N, C-alpha and C positions, 0 to 999 in steps of 0.2 A: 261708784262701786258696789255690791254686791255679794256678801259673802251668806254664806246660809249653812248651818249645821244640821246634821241629822242624825236622827239612831233611832230607837225603836218604836216606841210609843209616843215619843216628842211628850212625855209626862216630867223626865228626868232629867237626862243628862243635855240634850239638847236645846232648852227649854234656858238650864243653867246657864251653858256656852252663848247664848244667844242676850241674855241678860249682861252677864261678867263684861263679853268682847264690845255691845253695845257703849256702858262705863270707861272702857279699858280706852278705847278709839276716840271715845270724846275729851275723856281727861288726855289721850294725846295731839290732839289738835288735828283728829283725821277724820271726813265727813264721809262716813258711809251709811249703807242701808244693811240691817241685818234681820236675817228670818231666821225659822228654824220650823223644822218638820221631823216626821215621822216614815218611816213606812207602813205602819199597822198602827192607825188609830183608832183606840176604841174609847176609851175615855175623854170627856169634855172639858179635864183641868190637867193643870200639874201636879207633880208630887208636889204634898205638906209640907215633906223635907225640903224638897228646892225652891220652893214657896219661901219658904223661912231663911232660906242659905241667900238666897237675896236679899229679903228683906232687913235681915242683919246687915248688907252689906250698903244698904239707903237705896236699891233698885226696885224701881218701880215692875210692879207683876201683872200691870192691870190689861199689856195686849199682850198673856201671855197664854195664848189658849192652843191648846196641841190641834196639829193641822198636818194632813196627810200629802206627801210629796205627792206631787204631779210632775208634769209636763209645764207648763207656766211657768211655775217655782224653779226648775232645771233651768228652760233655757232666758231666765231672766237675771241667773245669779254668775256673776263673774269667777268666782270659787266656791266647791259644795264642800264642807269638810265632812266626811261622815267620822263617828267617833271609833269606827272598828273596820279591819280590811274581809270583813263577811260581810257588809253593810255597801263600802265603797263601792269590793263589784255588782253588789246587786243595783248599786246607779247606775254604774259604770255599763250596766246593759241595755240605758233608755238614752243609749248614743252620745254622751259629754265625758268619755274619757280624757279629756284633755283639761279639766278642771274639778276631775273628782281627788279629792285628797283624803285619805286616813290620816287618824292621830297617831296609829304605828307606823307612819312612814319616818326613814329617818330625818326628814327635815321638820320636821313636827316633831312629838314628842316618842316617837320608837318602841311604840306600845301601844295598845288598843286602851281605849278607856273601861274599868270594869263598871259592869252596871249593879247599878244600888238597887235596884226591884226589890223589893219586900225583903227585903237583906241589913236591915237595923242602922241604926245610925252612924257606926265607925264606916260602913260599905259610904256613907254620902259622905265623910267627910273626906276617904282616900279620893271620889272622883272632884268635891270642888279642888285637893289641892293638884288635881293632873289639870284641872284646868283651867289653875291660876298659871301654873307652869305652858297652859301651851299659847294664852293670851301672847306672848309677843312676839312665840312663831307663828302665826295665825296674822299678825303682823304684819311682819317678814315677807310672808308668803302672797301675802295680799297685795302688798307691794308690788311685788317682784312678776305676777299675774296684770298686772295695770295695761 
């Protein structure tokens, strides 16, 4: 199974979800491949705030390089989780409606994930809290799409 998390630039939200979900799945004894991507990647590294949050949790950021979402990644993913309904709608235009879910779905958080980019430490803390709340729900959804 492969789950891909998608945000705008793949520097804050989706790398955080990738790192946390990889760690969570391993702790649950679930083997799955986890990726992250962005719709419009311009930077070559994840945000320092995201890196710090992951490192503080003991999660490696070694393989966390921003990647642009492409057809190969979409096709190889069993589940694609977008951080917002707007991003989910854009991904669905690639013809993969049956495997794209937004965090705003009632099956997941029921709300879009805040974009913390340039909004300070408090915004990153809110995103971290949202990500942690989403982990078991994403796992349940992944089990459903198997």
